[in-house]
One Martini backbone bead per residue (centre of mass of N, CA, C, O) as a GRO file, in nm:
protein
  373
    1MET     BB    1 -12.098  -1.510  12.014
    2SER     BB    2 -12.203  -1.200  12.070
    3THR     BB    3 -12.012  -0.936  12.223
    4GLU     BB    4 -11.932  -0.692  12.435
    5HIS     BB    5 -11.657  -0.493  12.380
    6ARG     BB    6 -11.402  -0.362  12.500
    7PRO     BB    7 -11.230  -0.104  12.469
    8LYS     BB    8 -10.969   0.009  12.266
    9MET     BB    9 -10.670   0.105  12.237
   10PRO     BB   10 -10.483   0.288  12.056
   11LEU     BB   11 -10.245   0.365  11.869
   12ALA     BB   12  -9.952   0.363  12.059
   13MET     BB   13 -10.116   0.265  12.363
   14ARG     BB   14 -10.035   0.005  12.536
   15ASN     BB   15  -9.895   0.181  12.797
   16SER     BB   16 -10.129   0.326  12.894
   17THR     BB   17 -10.304   0.533  13.121
   18LEU     BB   18 -10.646   0.482  13.244
   19GLN     BB   19 -10.847   0.719  13.422
   20ASN     BB   20 -11.186   0.704  13.459
   21SER     BB   21 -11.154   0.609  13.146
   22THR     BB   22 -11.214   0.610  12.797
   23LEU     BB   23 -11.198   0.664  12.474
   24ARG     BB   24 -11.507   0.668  12.446
   25ASP     BB   25 -11.552   0.882  12.657
   26VAL     BB   26 -11.392   1.104  12.526
   27ALA     BB   27 -11.555   1.113  12.262
   28ALA     BB   28 -11.828   1.177  12.392
   29ARG     BB   29 -11.742   1.440  12.537
   30ALA     BB   30 -11.645   1.574  12.246
   31GLY     BB   31 -11.819   1.476  11.993
   32VAL     BB   32 -11.652   1.227  11.875
   33SER     BB   33 -11.452   1.004  11.746
   34VAL     BB   34 -11.218   0.774  11.814
   35ALA     BB   35 -11.037   0.843  11.570
   36THR     BB   36 -10.999   1.140  11.654
   37VAL     BB   37 -10.857   1.092  11.914
   38SER     BB   38 -10.619   0.937  11.791
   39ARG     BB   39 -10.515   1.171  11.611
   40VAL     BB   40 -10.452   1.359  11.840
   41LEU     BB   41 -10.248   1.173  11.997
   42HIS     BB   42 -10.064   1.137  11.717
   43SER     BB   43 -10.055   1.359  11.510
   44ASN     BB   44 -10.261   1.212  11.287
   45GLY     BB   45 -10.420   1.389  11.091
   46TYR     BB   46 -10.713   1.542  11.043
   47VAL     BB   47 -10.817   1.824  11.259
   48SER     BB   48 -11.004   2.037  11.374
   49ALA     BB   49 -10.975   2.294  11.593
   50SER     BB   50 -11.236   2.242  11.755
   51ALA     BB   51 -11.201   1.936  11.794
   52ARG     BB   52 -10.927   1.947  11.933
   53ALA     BB   53 -11.016   2.115  12.176
   54ARG     BB   54 -11.229   1.913  12.284
   55VAL     BB   55 -11.036   1.675  12.322
   56GLU     BB   56 -10.833   1.809  12.517
   57GLU     BB   57 -11.044   1.870  12.731
   58ALA     BB   58 -11.141   1.577  12.773
   59LEU     BB   59 -10.870   1.466  12.862
   60ARG     BB   60 -10.841   1.636  13.113
   61GLU     BB   61 -11.111   1.561  13.249
   62SER     BB   62 -11.039   1.236  13.231
   63ARG     BB   63 -10.738   1.180  13.298
   64TYR     BB   64 -10.567   1.136  13.042
   65ARG     BB   65 -10.253   0.960  13.026
   66LEU     BB   66  -9.953   0.917  12.924
   67ASN     BB   67  -9.679   0.781  12.894
   68THR     BB   68  -9.313   0.799  12.913
   69ILE     BB   69  -9.285   0.781  12.626
   70PRO     BB   70  -9.164   0.935  12.387
   71ARG     BB   71  -9.323   1.089  12.137
   72GLU     BB   72  -9.131   1.009  11.901
   73MET     BB   73  -9.153   0.703  11.952
   74ARG     BB   74  -9.454   0.674  11.909
   75GLN     BB   75  -9.455   0.789  11.610
   76GLN     BB   76  -9.227   0.564  11.500
   77ARG     BB   77  -9.375   0.328  11.528
   78THR     BB   78  -9.499   0.027  11.445
   79ILE     BB   79  -9.767  -0.085  11.264
   80ALA     BB   80  -9.901  -0.383  11.427
   81LEU     BB   81  -9.952  -0.732  11.391
   82GLY     BB   82 -10.008  -1.038  11.551
   83LEU     BB   83  -9.934  -1.386  11.451
   84ILE     BB   84 -10.058  -1.692  11.584
   85MET     BB   85  -9.944  -2.017  11.514
   86HIS     BB   86  -9.955  -2.390  11.396
   87GLY     BB   87  -9.767  -2.459  11.146
   88LEU     BB   88  -9.596  -2.383  10.856
   89SER     BB   89  -9.653  -2.650  10.673
   90ASN     BB   90  -9.945  -2.569  10.656
   91PRO     BB   91 -10.133  -2.463  10.389
   92PHE     BB   92 -10.363  -2.322  10.532
   93TYR     BB   93 -10.184  -2.108  10.692
   94ALA     BB   94 -10.062  -1.975  10.446
   95GLU     BB   95 -10.335  -1.844  10.358
   96VAL     BB   96 -10.393  -1.694  10.614
   97VAL     BB   97 -10.146  -1.512  10.603
   98ALA     BB   98 -10.204  -1.384  10.325
   99GLY     BB   99 -10.473  -1.252  10.414
  100ALA     BB  100 -10.365  -1.081  10.651
  101GLU     BB  101 -10.151  -0.925  10.492
  102GLN     BB  102 -10.339  -0.791  10.292
  103ALA     BB  103 -10.515  -0.633  10.494
  104ALA     BB  104 -10.285  -0.482  10.630
  105SER     BB  105 -10.150  -0.338  10.387
  106GLU     BB  106 -10.407  -0.167  10.310
  107GLN     BB  107 -10.350  -0.020  10.621
  108ASP     BB  108 -10.038  -0.002  10.694
  109PHE     BB  109  -9.968  -0.282  10.805
  110ASN     BB  110  -9.803  -0.518  10.997
  111VAL     BB  111  -9.680  -0.864  11.022
  112LEU     BB  112  -9.619  -1.078  11.300
  113LEU     BB  113  -9.474  -1.398  11.301
  114PHE     BB  114  -9.578  -1.696  11.495
  115ASN     BB  115  -9.465  -2.024  11.607
  116ALA     BB  116  -9.608  -2.250  11.851
  117ARG     BB  117  -9.643  -2.564  11.785
  118GLY     BB  118  -9.876  -2.648  12.003
  119GLU     BB  119  -9.764  -2.472  12.255
  120PRO     BB  120  -9.863  -2.310  12.529
  121GLU     BB  121  -9.598  -2.177  12.631
  122ARG     BB  122  -9.520  -2.056  12.356
  123GLU     BB  123  -9.770  -1.887  12.312
  124LEU     BB  124  -9.735  -1.704  12.561
  125ARG     BB  125  -9.456  -1.592  12.483
  126HIS     BB  126  -9.554  -1.454  12.227
  127VAL     BB  127  -9.743  -1.261  12.360
  128GLU     BB  128  -9.528  -1.116  12.534
  129THR     BB  129  -9.356  -1.020  12.297
  130LEU     BB  130  -9.579  -0.848  12.154
  131LEU     BB  131  -9.629  -0.659  12.394
  132ARG     BB  132  -9.338  -0.545  12.408
  133ARG     BB  133  -9.378  -0.433  12.101
  134ARG     BB  134  -9.657  -0.289  12.083
  135VAL     BB  135  -9.888  -0.402  11.955
  136ASP     BB  136 -10.227  -0.357  11.835
  137GLY     BB  137 -10.256  -0.675  11.763
  138ILE     BB  138 -10.397  -1.016  11.796
  139LEU     BB  139 -10.372  -1.319  11.618
  140PHE     BB  140 -10.550  -1.630  11.631
  141ALA     BB  141 -10.463  -1.959  11.510
  142GLU     BB  142 -10.574  -2.168  11.696
  143ALA     BB  143 -10.579  -2.169  11.999
  144VAL     BB  144 -10.472  -2.344  12.278
  145ASP     BB  145 -10.487  -2.124  12.526
  146PRO     BB  146 -10.683  -1.921  12.714
  147ALA     BB  147 -10.446  -1.771  12.859
  148SER     BB  148 -10.337  -1.627  12.611
  149VAL     BB  149 -10.584  -1.467  12.540
  150ARG     BB  150 -10.623  -1.328  12.812
  151ALA     BB  151 -10.357  -1.171  12.809
  152ALA     BB  152 -10.428  -0.997  12.562
  153VAL     BB  153 -10.694  -0.871  12.665
  154ASP     BB  154 -10.577  -0.749  12.937
  155ALA     BB  155 -10.373  -0.553  12.773
  156GLY     BB  156 -10.568  -0.402  12.534
  157VAL     BB  157 -10.570  -0.544  12.281
  158SER     BB  158 -10.647  -0.648  11.979
  159VAL     BB  159 -10.865  -0.944  11.944
  160VAL     BB  160 -10.844  -1.233  11.720
  161GLU     BB  161 -11.011  -1.525  11.638
  162MET     BB  162 -10.942  -1.834  11.471
  163GLY     BB  163 -11.183  -2.099  11.402
  164ARG     BB  164 -11.206  -2.033  11.718
  165GLN     BB  165 -11.346  -1.968  12.056
  166LEU     BB  166 -11.209  -1.906  12.397
  167ASP     BB  167 -11.304  -1.590  12.417
  168GLU     BB  168 -11.584  -1.382  12.449
  169ARG     BB  169 -11.420  -1.097  12.426
  170THR     BB  170 -11.363  -1.159  12.146
  171ALA     BB  171 -11.302  -1.165  11.833
  172ALA     BB  172 -11.440  -1.374  11.553
  173VAL     BB  173 -11.339  -1.626  11.304
  174VAL     BB  174 -11.524  -1.900  11.209
  175ILE     BB  175 -11.566  -2.260  11.190
  176ASP     BB  176 -11.754  -2.543  11.068
  177ASP     BB  177 -11.626  -2.835  11.133
  178TYR     BB  178 -11.858  -3.028  11.170
  179GLY     BB  179 -12.026  -2.958  10.913
  180SER     BB  180 -11.803  -3.022  10.711
  181ALA     BB  181 -11.758  -3.320  10.777
  182ARG     BB  182 -12.046  -3.412  10.749
  183GLU     BB  183 -12.069  -3.337  10.447
  184ALA     BB  184 -11.846  -3.522  10.343
  185VAL     BB  185 -11.962  -3.797  10.443
  186GLU     BB  186 -12.248  -3.763  10.313
  187HIS     BB  187 -12.146  -3.774  10.027
  188LEU     BB  188 -12.055  -4.069  10.035
  189LEU     BB  189 -12.325  -4.190  10.124
  190ALA     BB  190 -12.488  -4.086   9.873
  191LEU     BB  191 -12.310  -4.271   9.675
  192GLY     BB  192 -12.299  -4.566   9.861
  193HIS     BB  193 -12.114  -4.564  10.091
  194ARG     BB  194 -11.994  -4.785  10.385
  195GLU     BB  195 -11.671  -4.813  10.355
  196ILE     BB  196 -11.522  -4.572  10.566
  197ALA     BB  197 -11.236  -4.416  10.616
  198TYR     BB  198 -11.035  -4.286  10.888
  199LEU     BB  199 -10.762  -4.037  10.847
  200GLY     BB  200 -10.636  -3.978  11.160
  201PHE     BB  201 -10.524  -3.756  11.461
  202PRO     BB  202 -10.622  -3.761  11.749
  203TRP     BB  203 -10.617  -3.768  12.114
  204GLY     BB  204 -10.374  -4.009  12.151
  205LEU     BB  205 -10.135  -3.826  12.181
  206ARG     BB  206  -9.809  -3.779  12.339
  207GLU     BB  207  -9.616  -3.575  12.143
  208TRP     BB  208  -9.885  -3.380  12.082
  209PRO     BB  209  -9.987  -3.057  12.201
  210ALA     BB  210 -10.238  -3.000  12.021
  211PRO     BB  211 -10.518  -2.808  11.929
  212THR     BB  212 -10.666  -3.049  11.775
  213LEU     BB  213 -10.712  -3.224  12.063
  214ILE     BB  214 -10.888  -3.048  12.193
  215GLU     BB  215 -11.159  -2.911  12.285
  216GLY     BB  216 -11.256  -2.822  11.956
  217GLY     BB  217 -11.071  -2.948  11.783
  218TYR     BB  218 -11.061  -3.030  11.455
  219LEU     BB  219 -11.006  -3.340  11.464
  220ARG     BB  220 -11.209  -3.416  11.675
  221THR     BB  221 -11.457  -3.292  11.532
  222ARG     BB  222 -11.432  -3.457  11.265
  223PHE     BB  223 -11.465  -3.733  11.393
  224GLU     BB  224 -11.747  -3.688  11.516
  225ALA     BB  225 -11.885  -3.644  11.243
  226TYR     BB  226 -11.823  -3.916  11.125
  227ARG     BB  227 -11.964  -4.088  11.343
  228ASP     BB  228 -12.249  -3.954  11.319
  229ALA     BB  229 -12.301  -4.014  11.018
  230LEU     BB  230 -12.295  -4.318  11.045
  231ALA     BB  231 -12.510  -4.351  11.261
  232ALA     BB  232 -12.742  -4.221  11.092
  233ALA     BB  233 -12.695  -4.470  10.873
  234GLY     BB  234 -12.638  -4.742  11.046
  235ILE     BB  235 -12.314  -4.734  11.093
  236PRO     BB  236 -12.065  -4.885  11.230
  237LEU     BB  237 -11.776  -4.890  11.373
  238ARG     BB  238 -11.451  -4.969  11.237
  239GLU     BB  239 -11.140  -5.033  11.337
  240SER     BB  240 -11.008  -5.101  11.050
  241LEU     BB  241 -11.097  -4.784  10.951
  242LEU     BB  242 -10.901  -4.665  11.178
  243VAL     BB  243 -10.708  -4.374  11.271
  244MET     BB  244 -10.638  -4.293  11.626
  245ASP     BB  245 -10.313  -4.333  11.645
  246ASN     BB  246  -9.949  -4.227  11.624
  247ASP     BB  247  -9.736  -4.408  11.776
  248ASP     BB  248  -9.644  -4.560  11.487
  249PHE     BB  249  -9.600  -4.268  11.376
  250SER     BB  250  -9.460  -4.017  11.223
  251LEU     BB  251  -9.321  -3.680  11.265
  252THR     BB  252  -9.290  -3.362  11.216
  253GLU     BB  253  -9.206  -3.067  11.243
  254GLY     BB  254  -9.431  -2.935  11.485
  255GLY     BB  255  -9.649  -3.202  11.469
  256TRP     BB  256  -9.722  -3.252  11.184
  257PRO     BB  257  -9.845  -3.446  10.963
  258GLY     BB  258  -9.672  -3.626  10.745
  259ALA     BB  259  -9.612  -3.812  10.474
  260ARG     BB  260  -9.522  -4.062  10.632
  261ALA     BB  261  -9.758  -4.086  10.825
  262VAL     BB  262  -9.979  -4.110  10.612
  263ALA     BB  263  -9.868  -4.353  10.464
  264ASP     BB  264  -9.878  -4.547  10.707
  265ALA     BB  265 -10.184  -4.518  10.756
  266MET     BB  266 -10.289  -4.612  10.482
  267ALA     BB  267 -10.150  -4.887  10.481
  268HIS     BB  268 -10.284  -4.989  10.735
  269VAL     BB  269 -10.573  -4.992  10.625
  270LEU     BB  270 -10.527  -5.171  10.370
  271ASP     BB  271 -10.421  -5.426  10.533
  272GLN     BB  272 -10.699  -5.451  10.737
  273ALA     BB  273 -10.911  -5.395  10.519
  274SER     BB  274 -11.243  -5.473  10.405
  275GLY     BB  275 -11.430  -5.320  10.154
  276LEU     BB  276 -11.302  -5.067  10.073
  277THR     BB  277 -11.429  -4.738   9.913
  278ALA     BB  278 -11.342  -4.504  10.125
  279VAL     BB  279 -11.202  -4.170  10.219
  280PHE     BB  280 -11.159  -3.974  10.511
  281ALA     BB  281 -10.999  -3.663  10.511
  282PRO     BB  282 -10.927  -3.395  10.748
  283SER     BB  283 -10.736  -3.311  10.497
  284ASP     BB  284 -10.558  -3.238  10.221
  285ALA     BB  285 -10.284  -3.336  10.319
  286VAL     BB  286 -10.381  -3.625  10.382
  287ALA     BB  287 -10.495  -3.692  10.103
  288SER     BB  288 -10.235  -3.662   9.937
  289GLY     BB  289 -10.082  -3.893  10.080
  290ALA     BB  290 -10.286  -4.115  10.015
  291LEU     BB  291 -10.267  -4.111   9.708
  292GLN     BB  292  -9.975  -4.221   9.684
  293VAL     BB  293 -10.040  -4.501   9.799
  294LEU     BB  294 -10.257  -4.588   9.601
  295TYR     BB  295 -10.075  -4.579   9.354
  296ALA     BB  296  -9.856  -4.779   9.462
  297ARG     BB  297 -10.100  -5.009   9.476
  298GLY     BB  298 -10.281  -4.970   9.202
  299LEU     BB  299 -10.493  -4.758   9.271
  300ARG     BB  300 -10.792  -4.601   9.167
  301VAL     BB  301 -10.903  -4.258   9.134
  302PRO     BB  302 -11.239  -4.354   9.178
  303ASP     BB  303 -11.271  -4.656   9.085
  304ASP     BB  304 -11.176  -4.796   9.368
  305LEU     BB  305 -11.148  -4.513   9.524
  306SER     BB  306 -11.262  -4.274   9.739
  307ILE     BB  307 -11.189  -3.915   9.811
  308VAL     BB  308 -11.198  -3.681  10.095
  309GLY     BB  309 -11.167  -3.343  10.197
  310ILE     BB  310 -11.028  -3.053  10.380
  311ASP     BB  311 -11.008  -2.683  10.277
  312ASP     BB  312 -10.915  -2.625   9.985
  313THR     BB  313 -10.619  -2.573   9.887
  314TYR     BB  314 -10.478  -2.811   9.669
  315ALA     BB  315 -10.708  -2.989   9.539
  316ARG     BB  316 -10.710  -2.889   9.231
  317HIS     BB  317 -10.389  -2.999   9.190
  318LEU     BB  318 -10.462  -3.276   9.188
  319SER     BB  319 -10.449  -3.644   9.109
  320PRO     BB  320 -10.721  -3.603   9.121
  321PRO     BB  321 -10.930  -3.384   9.182
  322LEU     BB  322 -11.046  -3.282   9.497
  323THR     BB  323 -11.278  -3.345   9.712
  324SER     BB  324 -11.396  -3.053   9.903
  325VAL     BB  325 -11.398  -2.841  10.184
  326SER     BB  326 -11.435  -2.508  10.204
  327HIS     BB  327 -11.266  -2.248  10.426
  328ARG     BB  328 -11.129  -1.992  10.333
  329PRO     BB  329 -10.832  -1.897  10.441
  330PHE     BB  330 -10.793  -1.616  10.321
  331GLU     BB  331 -11.053  -1.496  10.443
  332LEU     BB  332 -10.987  -1.553  10.733
  333GLY     BB  333 -10.739  -1.364  10.751
  334PHE     BB  334 -10.866  -1.104  10.637
  335ARG     BB  335 -11.098  -1.074  10.847
  336ALA     BB  336 -10.923  -1.066  11.099
  337ALA     BB  337 -10.749  -0.817  11.034
  338SER     BB  338 -10.982  -0.621  10.973
  339THR     BB  339 -11.110  -0.643  11.255
  340ALA     BB  340 -10.873  -0.536  11.420
  341ILE     BB  341 -10.868  -0.254  11.284
  342GLU     BB  342 -11.159  -0.171  11.352
  343LEU     BB  343 -11.119  -0.176  11.658
  344LEU     BB  344 -10.902   0.048  11.661
  345GLU     BB  345 -11.026   0.286  11.455
  346GLU     BB  346 -11.364   0.250  11.530
  347GLY     BB  347 -11.466   0.108  11.795
  348ALA     BB  348 -11.563  -0.164  11.766
  349SER     BB  349 -11.744  -0.437  11.825
  350ALA     BB  350 -11.744  -0.745  11.919
  351SER     BB  351 -11.755  -1.040  11.700
  352THR     BB  352 -11.907  -1.326  11.544
  353VAL     BB  353 -11.789  -1.503  11.255
  354GLN     BB  354 -11.921  -1.731  11.010
  355LEU     BB  355 -11.804  -1.920  10.779
  356ARG     BB  356 -11.873  -2.047  10.470
  357GLN     BB  357 -11.910  -2.352  10.348
  358GLU     BB  358 -11.794  -2.576  10.065
  359LEU     BB  359 -11.881  -2.827   9.854
  360ILE     BB  360 -11.640  -2.965   9.627
  361VAL     BB  361 -11.694  -3.141   9.339
  362ARG     BB  362 -11.489  -3.387   9.207
  363ALA     BB  363 -11.289  -3.666   9.076
  364SER     BB  364 -11.258  -3.842   9.367
  365THR     BB  365 -11.572  -3.908   9.337
  366ARG     BB  366 -11.787  -4.205   9.358
  367PRO     BB  367 -11.931  -4.471   9.325
  368PRO     BB  368 -11.902  -4.774   9.389
  369PRO     BB  369 -11.799  -5.048   9.278
  370GLY     BB  370 -12.063  -5.185   9.082
  371THR     BB  371 -12.216  -4.917   9.050
  372ALA     BB  372 -12.403  -4.671   8.964
  373ALA     BB  373 -12.332  -4.338   8.849
   0.00000   0.00000   0.00000
């Protein structure tokens, strides 16, 4: 939901003290934009003499006073956004980072990247580190703990959440995880598949305090969409077709399911399931690992089994090219960084934007064996 966002302090002003007024109040009193007030404070950019005089008078009247950091240090500081993510090995987030960096560089901002690895305490420490470095904004790629987001918001920096929103005071660029997964499973159902495996790692993990497992986390949400799509088609869940807990499977550094974990999971399903005709993988990374096991077992995709993924990261580069739901990770990062900069420089109000997903049908899906194509 869109909410009215409290005004953000301008560039280089993270430790400023603001008494009885905000930057927006100062701008209104002087009859100028927030950006003009920022330029006066930073001595950066053109401001007419009359506008400058009005801003300086408004600052005095509003009792806005700078911190004690020397002026030259404030002017020389790096203009930067912090980006906190979970799992550098995940190709989805690699594209998110690329999008954020592109948007930031176009506005002469730098991006400081931190990997919290799904750990709430680590995420909060990264927030504190970024605040000490006086970054102008913090981007959260699937935040783990609302407390981390709250700490950033309360510090007065520009905050944008990606993927989902844990604090309604922030701006957010979100994804419809449930709708995406539901669309992927319904694609398989529409082709005539009824024995569809779910190859996921939901909330039963003991060693992995990942954001994907908490309420609203993407793996949990995608499993719920799978379950609901089957129920709507009158198909009960079959335990033999589900990978619901990875206690028996290995994990990679940082807690993300690695190739070995996915291979073990896919082999597990193949060994215990009968009549299997399709696999729903809740990410392209999981789908790609499953493909390797299917090939090793002599199974052909899509002739023997269909498989669908989510994210559309490297789906088109697999063999066969993977049917997947695109979440536009580059656009996600780009929009998030652009929004953070708009909040800083234009005094924009926080809003929530939901990116449109798209099912891209490729060669990995077809009707079950023995049915008409």
